[in-house]
N, CA, C and O atoms as a Maestro MAE file, in Angstrom:
{
 s_m_m2io_version
 :::
 2.0.0
}

f_m_ct {
 s_m_title
 :::
 protein
 m_atom[280] {
  # First column is atom index #
  i_m_mmod_type
  r_m_x_coord
  r_m_y_coord
  r_m_z_coord
  i_m_residue_number
  s_m_chain_name
  s_m_pdb_residue_name
  s_m_pdb_atom_name
  i_m_atomic_number
  :::
  1 25 -10.736 72.468 63.369 1 A "UNK " " N  " 7
  2 3 -11.853 73.053 62.679 1 A "UNK " " CA " 6
  3 2 -12.253 72.114 61.559 1 A "UNK " " C  " 6
  4 15 -11.397 71.585 60.849 1 A "UNK " " O  " 8
  5 25 -13.540 71.906 61.398 2 A "UNK " " N  " 7
  6 3 -14.039 70.999 60.380 2 A "UNK " " CA " 6
  7 2 -14.934 71.773 59.424 2 A "UNK " " C  " 6
  8 15 -15.792 72.545 59.852 2 A "UNK " " O  " 8
  9 25 -14.728 71.564 58.133 3 A "UNK " " N  " 7
  10 3 -15.526 72.235 57.118 3 A "UNK " " CA " 6
  11 2 -16.596 71.274 56.635 3 A "UNK " " C  " 6
  12 15 -16.297 70.118 56.336 3 A "UNK " " O  " 8
  13 25 -17.837 71.733 56.553 4 A "UNK " " N  " 7
  14 3 -18.922 70.912 56.042 4 A "UNK " " CA " 6
  15 2 -19.556 71.631 54.870 4 A "UNK " " C  " 6
  16 15 -19.845 72.825 54.956 4 A "UNK " " O  " 8
  17 25 -19.775 70.925 53.783 5 A "UNK " " N  " 7
  18 3 -20.424 71.493 52.595 5 A "UNK " " CA " 6
  19 2 -21.763 70.802 52.387 5 A "UNK " " C  " 6
  20 15 -21.826 69.580 52.258 5 A "UNK " " O  " 8
  21 25 -22.812 71.576 52.356 6 A "UNK " " N  " 7
  22 3 -24.137 71.035 52.108 6 A "UNK " " CA " 6
  23 2 -24.838 71.962 51.128 6 A "UNK " " C  " 6
  24 15 -25.234 73.067 51.498 6 A "UNK " " O  " 8
  25 25 -24.997 71.521 49.864 7 A "UNK " " N  " 7
  26 3 -25.689 72.300 48.834 7 A "UNK " " CA " 6
  27 2 -25.133 73.720 48.718 7 A "UNK " " C  " 6
  28 15 -25.862 74.695 48.901 7 A "UNK " " O  " 8
  29 25 -23.852 73.827 48.417 8 A "UNK " " N  " 7
  30 3 -23.161 75.108 48.217 8 A "UNK " " CA " 6
  31 2 -23.090 75.972 49.469 8 A "UNK " " C  " 6
  32 15 -22.861 77.177 49.366 8 A "UNK " " O  " 8
  33 25 -23.279 75.395 50.632 9 A "UNK " " N  " 7
  34 3 -23.124 76.145 51.876 9 A "UNK " " CA " 6
  35 2 -21.728 75.891 52.419 9 A "UNK " " C  " 6
  36 15 -21.223 74.770 52.356 9 A "UNK " " O  " 8
  37 25 -21.112 76.927 52.948 10 A "UNK " " N  " 7
  38 3 -19.793 76.813 53.558 10 A "UNK " " CA " 6
  39 2 -19.958 76.948 55.065 10 A "UNK " " C  " 6
  40 15 -20.132 78.054 55.576 10 A "UNK " " O  " 8
  41 25 -19.903 75.837 55.771 11 A "UNK " " N  " 7
  42 3 -20.051 75.835 57.223 11 A "UNK " " CA " 6
  43 2 -18.799 75.255 57.866 11 A "UNK " " C  " 6
  44 15 -18.208 74.301 57.360 11 A "UNK " " O  " 8
  45 25 -18.409 75.844 58.980 12 A "UNK " " N  " 7
  46 3 -17.238 75.394 59.714 12 A "UNK " " CA " 6
  47 2 -17.651 75.100 61.150 12 A "UNK " " C  " 6
  48 15 -18.480 75.809 61.721 12 A "UNK " " O  " 8
  49 25 -17.072 74.056 61.731 13 A "UNK " " N  " 7
  50 3 -17.349 73.697 63.118 13 A "UNK " " CA " 6
  51 2 -16.044 73.617 63.887 13 A "UNK " " C  " 6
  52 15 -15.037 73.135 63.367 13 A "UNK " " O  " 8
  53 25 -16.062 74.088 65.125 14 A "UNK " " N  " 7
  54 3 -14.901 74.013 65.991 14 A "UNK " " CA " 6
  55 2 -15.358 73.595 67.381 14 A "UNK " " C  " 6
  56 15 -16.400 74.045 67.857 14 A "UNK " " O  " 8
  57 25 -14.585 72.741 68.027 15 A "UNK " " N  " 7
  58 3 -14.871 72.302 69.390 15 A "UNK " " CA " 6
  59 2 -13.908 72.975 70.343 15 A "UNK " " C  " 6
  60 15 -12.716 73.085 70.059 15 A "UNK " " O  " 8
  61 25 -14.426 73.426 71.480 16 A "UNK " " N  " 7
  62 3 -13.613 74.052 72.507 16 A "UNK " " CA " 6
  63 2 -13.941 73.391 73.832 16 A "UNK " " C  " 6
  64 15 -15.110 73.281 74.204 16 A "UNK " " O  " 8
  65 25 -12.914 72.952 74.547 17 A "UNK " " N  " 7
  66 3 -13.096 72.333 75.862 17 A "UNK " " CA " 6
  67 2 -12.262 73.091 76.878 17 A "UNK " " C  " 6
  68 15 -11.083 73.365 76.651 17 A "UNK " " O  " 8
  69 25 -12.883 73.427 78.001 18 A "UNK " " N  " 7
  70 3 -12.172 74.058 79.107 18 A "UNK " " CA " 6
  71 2 -12.795 73.569 80.400 18 A "UNK " " C  " 6
  72 15 -13.954 73.865 80.691 18 A "UNK " " O  " 8
  73 25 -12.014 72.808 81.187 19 A "UNK " " N  " 7
  74 3 -12.464 72.224 82.447 19 A "UNK " " CA " 6
  75 2 -13.773 71.472 82.231 19 A "UNK " " C  " 6
  76 15 -13.784 70.482 81.499 19 A "UNK " " O  " 8
  77 25 -14.880 71.907 82.843 20 A "UNK " " N  " 7
  78 3 -16.134 71.159 82.716 20 A "UNK " " CA " 6
  79 2 -17.072 71.739 81.660 20 A "UNK " " C  " 6
  80 15 -18.269 71.450 81.669 20 A "UNK " " O  " 8
  81 25 -16.535 72.560 80.747 21 A "UNK " " N  " 7
  82 3 -17.349 73.192 79.724 21 A "UNK " " CA " 6
  83 2 -16.905 72.737 78.336 21 A "UNK " " C  " 6
  84 15 -15.719 72.773 78.008 21 A "UNK " " O  " 8
  85 25 -17.861 72.312 77.536 22 A "UNK " " N  " 7
  86 3 -17.611 71.984 76.139 22 A "UNK " " CA " 6
  87 2 -18.459 72.896 75.277 22 A "UNK " " C  " 6
  88 15 -19.609 73.185 75.610 22 A "UNK " " O  " 8
  89 25 -17.896 73.350 74.171 23 A "UNK " " N  " 7
  90 3 -18.605 74.288 73.320 23 A "UNK " " CA " 6
  91 2 -18.401 73.893 71.862 23 A "UNK " " C  " 6
  92 15 -17.273 73.693 71.412 23 A "UNK " " O  " 8
  93 25 -19.502 73.785 71.135 24 A "UNK " " N  " 7
  94 3 -19.467 73.570 69.695 24 A "UNK " " CA " 6
  95 2 -19.764 74.916 69.047 24 A "UNK " " C  " 6
  96 15 -20.818 75.507 69.281 24 A "UNK " " O  " 8
  97 25 -18.828 75.395 68.229 25 A "UNK " " N  " 7
  98 3 -18.972 76.687 67.562 25 A "UNK " " CA " 6
  99 2 -19.135 76.409 66.068 25 A "UNK " " C  " 6
  100 15 -18.298 75.747 65.455 25 A "UNK " " O  " 8
  101 25 -20.210 76.917 65.498 26 A "UNK " " N  " 7
  102 3 -20.472 76.734 64.077 26 A "UNK " " CA " 6
  103 2 -20.484 78.098 63.389 26 A "UNK " " C  " 6
  104 15 -21.121 79.041 63.860 26 A "UNK " " O  " 8
  105 25 -19.771 78.185 62.270 27 A "UNK " " N  " 7
  106 3 -19.722 79.424 61.492 27 A "UNK " " CA " 6
  107 2 -20.296 79.161 60.109 27 A "UNK " " C  " 6
  108 15 -19.835 78.268 59.399 27 A "UNK " " O  " 8
  109 25 -21.292 79.932 59.731 28 A "UNK " " N  " 7
  110 3 -21.905 79.851 58.412 28 A "UNK " " CA " 6
  111 2 -21.310 80.973 57.567 28 A "UNK " " C  " 6
  112 15 -21.637 82.145 57.752 28 A "UNK " " O  " 8
  113 25 -20.436 80.599 56.643 29 A "UNK " " N  " 7
  114 3 -19.732 81.585 55.828 29 A "UNK " " CA " 6
  115 2 -20.669 82.327 54.878 29 A "UNK " " C  " 6
  116 15 -20.445 83.500 54.579 29 A "UNK " " O  " 8
  117 25 -21.706 81.658 54.406 30 A "UNK " " N  " 7
  118 3 -22.636 82.310 53.478 30 A "UNK " " CA " 6
  119 2 -23.417 83.432 54.148 30 A "UNK " " C  " 6
  120 15 -23.645 84.480 53.543 30 A "UNK " " O  " 8
  121 25 -23.825 83.218 55.391 31 A "UNK " " N  " 7
  122 3 -24.620 84.217 56.116 31 A "UNK " " CA " 6
  123 2 -23.792 85.029 57.106 31 A "UNK " " C  " 6
  124 15 -24.306 85.949 57.742 31 A "UNK " " O  " 8
  125 25 -22.505 84.688 57.236 32 A "UNK " " N  " 7
  126 3 -21.605 85.367 58.164 32 A "UNK " " CA " 6
  127 2 -22.164 85.357 59.592 32 A "UNK " " C  " 6
  128 15 -22.196 86.388 60.263 32 A "UNK " " O  " 8
  129 25 -22.603 84.179 60.043 33 A "UNK " " N  " 7
  130 3 -23.186 84.039 61.382 33 A "UNK " " CA " 6
  131 2 -22.482 82.942 62.164 33 A "UNK " " C  " 6
  132 15 -21.964 81.983 61.592 33 A "UNK " " O  " 8
  133 25 -22.473 83.100 63.482 34 A "UNK " " N  " 7
  134 3 -21.959 82.092 64.403 34 A "UNK " " CA " 6
  135 2 -23.108 81.513 65.206 34 A "UNK " " C  " 6
  136 15 -24.071 82.213 65.517 34 A "UNK " " O  " 8
  137 25 -23.007 80.234 65.543 35 A "UNK " " N  " 7
  138 3 -23.935 79.596 66.472 35 A "UNK " " CA " 6
  139 2 -23.099 78.858 67.504 35 A "UNK " " C  " 6
  140 15 -22.087 78.241 67.170 35 A "UNK " " O  " 8
  141 25 -23.524 78.924 68.757 36 A "UNK " " N  " 7
  142 3 -22.813 78.278 69.849 36 A "UNK " " CA " 6
  143 2 -23.732 77.279 70.519 36 A "UNK " " C  " 6
  144 15 -24.912 77.556 70.735 36 A "UNK " " O  " 8
  145 25 -23.193 76.123 70.845 37 A "UNK " " N  " 7
  146 3 -23.982 75.090 71.499 37 A "UNK " " CA " 6
  147 2 -23.140 74.455 72.596 37 A "UNK " " C  " 6
  148 15 -22.035 73.978 72.337 37 A "UNK " " O  " 8
  149 25 -23.660 74.448 73.823 38 A "UNK " " N  " 7
  150 3 -22.945 73.821 74.931 38 A "UNK " " CA " 6
  151 2 -23.081 72.310 74.801 38 A "UNK " " C  " 6
  152 15 -24.172 71.796 74.553 38 A "UNK " " O  " 8
  153 25 -21.952 71.595 74.973 39 A "UNK " " N  " 7
  154 3 -21.963 70.137 74.890 39 A "UNK " " CA " 6
  155 2 -21.390 69.565 76.179 39 A "UNK " " C  " 6
  156 15 -20.562 70.206 76.826 39 A "UNK " " O  " 8
  157 25 -21.820 68.369 76.557 40 A "UNK " " N  " 7
  158 3 -21.349 67.770 77.817 40 A "UNK " " CA " 6
  159 2 -19.887 67.333 77.716 40 A "UNK " " C  " 6
  160 15 -19.401 66.975 76.643 40 A "UNK " " O  " 8
  161 25 -19.203 67.370 78.853 41 A "UNK " " N  " 7
  162 3 -17.815 66.922 78.958 41 A "UNK " " CA " 6
  163 2 -17.775 65.748 79.924 41 A "UNK " " C  " 6
  164 15 -18.315 65.831 81.027 41 A "UNK " " O  " 8
  165 25 -17.143 64.664 79.519 42 A "UNK " " N  " 7
  166 3 -16.984 63.490 80.379 42 A "UNK " " CA " 6
  167 2 -16.224 63.896 81.645 42 A "UNK " " C  " 6
  168 15 -15.233 64.621 81.563 42 A "UNK " " O  " 8
  169 25 -16.680 63.435 82.813 43 A "UNK " " N  " 7
  170 3 -16.051 63.816 84.083 43 A "UNK " " CA " 6
  171 2 -14.574 63.415 84.145 43 A "UNK " " C  " 6
  172 15 -13.787 64.069 84.829 43 A "UNK " " O  " 8
  173 25 -14.194 62.355 83.444 44 A "UNK " " N  " 7
  174 3 -12.788 61.936 83.436 44 A "UNK " " CA " 6
  175 2 -11.904 62.928 82.686 44 A "UNK " " C  " 6
  176 15 -10.693 62.961 82.905 44 A "UNK " " O  " 8
  177 25 -12.492 63.734 81.807 45 A "UNK " " N  " 7
  178 3 -11.723 64.687 81.018 45 A "UNK " " CA " 6
  179 2 -11.602 66.051 81.691 45 A "UNK " " C  " 6
  180 15 -10.738 66.841 81.309 45 A "UNK " " O  " 8
  181 25 -12.431 66.345 82.666 46 A "UNK " " N  " 7
  182 3 -12.454 67.667 83.292 46 A "UNK " " CA " 6
  183 2 -11.106 68.119 83.851 46 A "UNK " " C  " 6
  184 15 -10.751 69.284 83.670 46 A "UNK " " O  " 8
  185 25 -10.334 67.253 84.524 47 A "UNK " " N  " 7
  186 3 -9.081 67.742 85.113 47 A "UNK " " CA " 6
  187 2 -7.895 67.814 84.146 47 A "UNK " " C  " 6
  188 15 -6.804 68.204 84.563 47 A "UNK " " O  " 8
  189 25 -8.069 67.456 82.883 48 A "UNK " " N  " 7
  190 3 -6.943 67.441 81.950 48 A "UNK " " CA " 6
  191 2 -6.588 68.840 81.454 48 A "UNK " " C  " 6
  192 15 -7.464 69.659 81.177 48 A "UNK " " O  " 8
  193 25 -5.295 69.091 81.348 49 A "UNK " " N  " 7
  194 3 -4.762 70.326 80.798 49 A "UNK " " CA " 6
  195 2 -3.920 69.982 79.578 49 A "UNK " " C  " 6
  196 15 -3.457 68.849 79.444 49 A "UNK " " O  " 8
  197 25 -3.726 70.913 78.720 50 A "UNK " " N  " 7
  198 3 -2.847 70.829 77.544 50 A "UNK " " CA " 6
  199 2 -3.084 69.582 76.701 50 A "UNK " " C  " 6
  200 15 -2.131 68.918 76.293 50 A "UNK " " O  " 8
  201 25 -4.326 69.267 76.443 51 A "UNK " " N  " 7
  202 3 -4.595 68.140 75.550 51 A "UNK " " CA " 6
  203 2 -5.105 68.677 74.220 51 A "UNK " " C  " 6
  204 15 -5.592 69.804 74.138 51 A "UNK " " O  " 8
  205 25 -4.988 67.867 73.192 52 A "UNK " " N  " 7
  206 3 -5.490 68.226 71.868 52 A "UNK " " CA " 6
  207 2 -6.622 67.275 71.521 52 A "UNK " " C  " 6
  208 15 -6.693 66.167 72.051 52 A "UNK " " O  " 8
  209 25 -7.503 67.706 70.633 53 A "UNK " " N  " 7
  210 3 -8.587 66.818 70.227 53 A "UNK " " CA " 6
  211 2 -8.860 67.001 68.742 53 A "UNK " " C  " 6
  212 15 -8.547 68.035 68.152 53 A "UNK " " O  " 8
  213 25 -9.450 65.972 68.160 54 A "UNK " " N  " 7
  214 3 -9.856 66.005 66.757 54 A "UNK " " CA " 6
  215 2 -11.163 65.231 66.646 54 A "UNK " " C  " 6
  216 15 -11.379 64.267 67.380 54 A "UNK " " O  " 8
  217 25 -12.020 65.643 65.749 55 A "UNK " " N  " 7
  218 3 -13.294 64.958 65.529 55 A "UNK " " CA " 6
  219 2 -13.219 64.216 64.204 55 A "UNK " " C  " 6
  220 15 -12.981 64.822 63.159 55 A "UNK " " O  " 8
  221 25 -13.423 62.894 64.246 56 A "UNK " " N  " 7
  222 3 -13.385 62.059 63.054 56 A "UNK " " CA " 6
  223 2 -14.633 61.185 63.056 56 A "UNK " " C  " 6
  224 15 -14.867 60.438 64.006 56 A "UNK " " O  " 8
  225 25 -15.425 61.273 62.010 57 A "UNK " " N  " 7
  226 3 -16.650 60.482 61.891 57 A "UNK " " CA " 6
  227 2 -17.535 60.594 63.128 57 A "UNK " " C  " 6
  228 15 -18.017 59.585 63.643 57 A "UNK " " O  " 8
  229 25 -17.748 61.806 63.601 58 A "UNK " " N  " 7
  230 3 -18.605 62.091 64.761 58 A "UNK " " CA " 6
  231 2 -18.072 61.510 66.070 58 A "UNK " " C  " 6
  232 15 -18.835 61.352 67.023 58 A "UNK " " O  " 8
  233 25 -16.785 61.192 66.135 59 A "UNK " " N  " 7
  234 3 -16.136 60.721 67.363 59 A "UNK " " CA " 6
  235 2 -15.024 61.704 67.706 59 A "UNK " " C  " 6
  236 15 -14.208 62.049 66.850 59 A "UNK " " O  " 8
  237 25 -14.990 62.156 68.963 60 A "UNK " " N  " 7
  238 3 -13.954 63.084 69.397 60 A "UNK " " CA " 6
  239 2 -12.824 62.297 70.031 60 A "UNK " " C  " 6
  240 15 -13.043 61.553 70.987 60 A "UNK " " O  " 8
  241 25 -11.607 62.456 69.503 61 A "UNK " " N  " 7
  242 3 -10.432 61.764 70.021 61 A "UNK " " CA " 6
  243 2 -9.543 62.779 70.730 61 A "UNK " " C  " 6
  244 15 -9.242 63.838 70.180 61 A "UNK " " O  " 8
  245 25 -9.123 62.454 71.953 62 A "UNK " " N  " 7
  246 3 -8.254 63.327 72.731 62 A "UNK " " CA " 6
  247 2 -6.838 62.761 72.743 62 A "UNK " " C  " 6
  248 15 -6.648 61.546 72.809 62 A "UNK " " O  " 8
  249 25 -5.847 63.649 72.678 63 A "UNK " " N  " 7
  250 3 -4.454 63.245 72.672 63 A "UNK " " CA " 6
  251 2 -3.695 64.022 73.757 63 A "UNK " " C  " 6
  252 15 -3.916 65.217 73.954 63 A "UNK " " O  " 8
  253 25 -2.821 63.333 74.436 64 A "UNK " " N  " 7
  254 3 -1.960 63.993 75.415 64 A "UNK " " CA " 6
  255 2 -2.718 64.466 76.630 64 A "UNK " " C  " 6
  256 15 -3.753 63.908 76.992 64 A "UNK " " O  " 8
  257 25 -2.190 65.505 77.259 65 A "UNK " " N  " 7
  258 3 -2.814 66.063 78.433 65 A "UNK " " CA " 6
  259 2 -2.063 65.688 79.700 65 A "UNK " " C  " 6
  260 15 -1.273 64.744 79.726 65 A "UNK " " O  " 8
  261 25 -2.332 66.454 80.746 66 A "UNK " " N  " 7
  262 3 -1.754 66.162 82.056 66 A "UNK " " CA " 6
  263 2 -2.762 66.583 83.114 66 A "UNK " " C  " 6
  264 15 -3.748 67.252 82.806 66 A "UNK " " O  " 8
  265 25 -2.521 66.196 84.347 67 A "UNK " " N  " 7
  266 3 -3.450 66.510 85.431 67 A "UNK " " CA " 6
  267 2 -3.061 67.769 86.179 67 A "UNK " " C  " 6
  268 15 -3.618 68.043 87.242 67 A "UNK " " O  " 8
  269 25 -2.122 68.543 85.656 68 A "UNK " " N  " 7
  270 3 -1.702 69.771 86.313 68 A "UNK " " CA " 6
  271 2 -1.453 70.842 85.261 68 A "UNK " " C  " 6
  272 15 -1.044 70.534 84.142 68 A "UNK " " O  " 8
  273 25 -1.699 72.104 85.619 69 A "UNK " " N  " 7
  274 3 -1.442 73.184 84.643 69 A "UNK " " CA " 6
  275 2 0.042 73.375 84.412 69 A "UNK " " C  " 6
  276 15 0.853 73.145 85.309 69 A "UNK " " O  " 8
  277 25 0.401 73.801 83.198 70 A "UNK " " N  " 7
  278 3 1.829 73.994 82.892 70 A "UNK " " CA " 6
  279 2 2.288 75.383 83.264 70 A "UNK " " C  " 6
  280 15 3.458 75.717 83.076 70 A "UNK " " O  " 8
  :::
 }
 m_bond[279] {
  # First column is bond index #
  i_m_from
  i_m_to
  i_m_order
  :::
  1 1 2 1
  2 2 3 1
  3 3 4 2
  4 3 5 1
  5 5 6 1
  6 6 7 1
  7 7 8 2
  8 7 9 1
  9 9 10 1
  10 10 11 1
  11 11 12 2
  12 11 13 1
  13 13 14 1
  14 14 15 1
  15 15 16 2
  16 15 17 1
  17 17 18 1
  18 18 19 1
  19 19 20 2
  20 19 21 1
  21 21 22 1
  22 22 23 1
  23 23 24 2
  24 23 25 1
  25 25 26 1
  26 26 27 1
  27 27 28 2
  28 27 29 1
  29 29 30 1
  30 30 31 1
  31 31 32 2
  32 31 33 1
  33 33 34 1
  34 34 35 1
  35 35 36 2
  36 35 37 1
  37 37 38 1
  38 38 39 1
  39 39 40 2
  40 39 41 1
  41 41 42 1
  42 42 43 1
  43 43 44 2
  44 43 45 1
  45 45 46 1
  46 46 47 1
  47 47 48 2
  48 47 49 1
  49 49 50 1
  50 50 51 1
  51 51 52 2
  52 51 53 1
  53 53 54 1
  54 54 55 1
  55 55 56 2
  56 55 57 1
  57 57 58 1
  58 58 59 1
  59 59 60 2
  60 59 61 1
  61 61 62 1
  62 62 63 1
  63 63 64 2
  64 63 65 1
  65 65 66 1
  66 66 67 1
  67 67 68 2
  68 67 69 1
  69 69 70 1
  70 70 71 1
  71 71 72 2
  72 71 73 1
  73 73 74 1
  74 74 75 1
  75 75 76 2
  76 75 77 1
  77 77 78 1
  78 78 79 1
  79 79 80 2
  80 79 81 1
  81 81 82 1
  82 82 83 1
  83 83 84 2
  84 83 85 1
  85 85 86 1
  86 86 87 1
  87 87 88 2
  88 87 89 1
  89 89 90 1
  90 90 91 1
  91 91 92 2
  92 91 93 1
  93 93 94 1
  94 94 95 1
  95 95 96 2
  96 95 97 1
  97 97 98 1
  98 98 99 1
  99 99 100 2
  100 99 101 1
  101 101 102 1
  102 102 103 1
  103 103 104 2
  104 103 105 1
  105 105 106 1
  106 106 107 1
  107 107 108 2
  108 107 109 1
  109 109 110 1
  110 110 111 1
  111 111 112 2
  112 111 113 1
  113 113 114 1
  114 114 115 1
  115 115 116 2
  116 115 117 1
  117 117 118 1
  118 118 119 1
  119 119 120 2
  120 119 121 1
  121 121 122 1
  122 122 123 1
  123 123 124 2
  124 123 125 1
  125 125 126 1
  126 126 127 1
  127 127 128 2
  128 127 129 1
  129 129 130 1
  130 130 131 1
  131 131 132 2
  132 131 133 1
  133 133 134 1
  134 134 135 1
  135 135 136 2
  136 135 137 1
  137 137 138 1
  138 138 139 1
  139 139 140 2
  140 139 141 1
  141 141 142 1
  142 142 143 1
  143 143 144 2
  144 143 145 1
  145 145 146 1
  146 146 147 1
  147 147 148 2
  148 147 149 1
  149 149 150 1
  150 150 151 1
  151 151 152 2
  152 151 153 1
  153 153 154 1
  154 154 155 1
  155 155 156 2
  156 155 157 1
  157 157 158 1
  158 158 159 1
  159 159 160 2
  160 159 161 1
  161 161 162 1
  162 162 163 1
  163 163 164 2
  164 163 165 1
  165 165 166 1
  166 166 167 1
  167 167 168 2
  168 167 169 1
  169 169 170 1
  170 170 171 1
  171 171 172 2
  172 171 173 1
  173 173 174 1
  174 174 175 1
  175 175 176 2
  176 175 177 1
  177 177 178 1
  178 178 179 1
  179 179 180 2
  180 179 181 1
  181 181 182 1
  182 182 183 1
  183 183 184 2
  184 183 185 1
  185 185 186 1
  186 186 187 1
  187 187 188 2
  188 187 189 1
  189 189 190 1
  190 190 191 1
  191 191 192 2
  192 191 193 1
  193 193 194 1
  194 194 195 1
  195 195 196 2
  196 195 197 1
  197 197 198 1
  198 198 199 1
  199 199 200 2
  200 199 201 1
  201 201 202 1
  202 202 203 1
  203 203 204 2
  204 203 205 1
  205 205 206 1
  206 206 207 1
  207 207 208 2
  208 207 209 1
  209 209 210 1
  210 210 211 1
  211 211 212 2
  212 211 213 1
  213 213 214 1
  214 214 215 1
  215 215 216 2
  216 215 217 1
  217 217 218 1
  218 218 219 1
  219 219 220 2
  220 219 221 1
  221 221 222 1
  222 222 223 1
  223 223 224 2
  224 223 225 1
  225 225 226 1
  226 226 227 1
  227 227 228 2
  228 227 229 1
  229 229 230 1
  230 230 231 1
  231 231 232 2
  232 231 233 1
  233 233 234 1
  234 234 235 1
  235 235 236 2
  236 235 237 1
  237 237 238 1
  238 238 239 1
  239 239 240 2
  240 239 241 1
  241 241 242 1
  242 242 243 1
  243 243 244 2
  244 243 245 1
  245 245 246 1
  246 246 247 1
  247 247 248 2
  248 247 249 1
  249 249 250 1
  250 250 251 1
  251 251 252 2
  252 251 253 1
  253 253 254 1
  254 254 255 1
  255 255 256 2
  256 255 257 1
  257 257 258 1
  258 258 259 1
  259 259 260 2
  260 259 261 1
  261 261 262 1
  262 262 263 1
  263 263 264 2
  264 263 265 1
  265 265 266 1
  266 266 267 1
  267 267 268 2
  268 267 269 1
  269 269 270 1
  270 270 271 1
  271 271 272 2
  272 271 273 1
  273 273 274 1
  274 274 275 1
  275 275 276 2
  276 275 277 1
  277 277 278 1
  278 278 279 1
  279 279 280 2
  :::
 }
}
């Protein structure tokens, strides 16, 4: 989860990946609202299970993972 502050606004962003679906979830703490945005997933990442990711400087880094469910 990433916190963004813009002019006293408290916004949080979270990325969710599942198979061929990517989702950016944004929460605006000031207005108590959620926004969802579908994002593309690289085809090489679709078959991965149990991986972790982090977003740094607008780049998503993936760690670990396997090609079979646990």
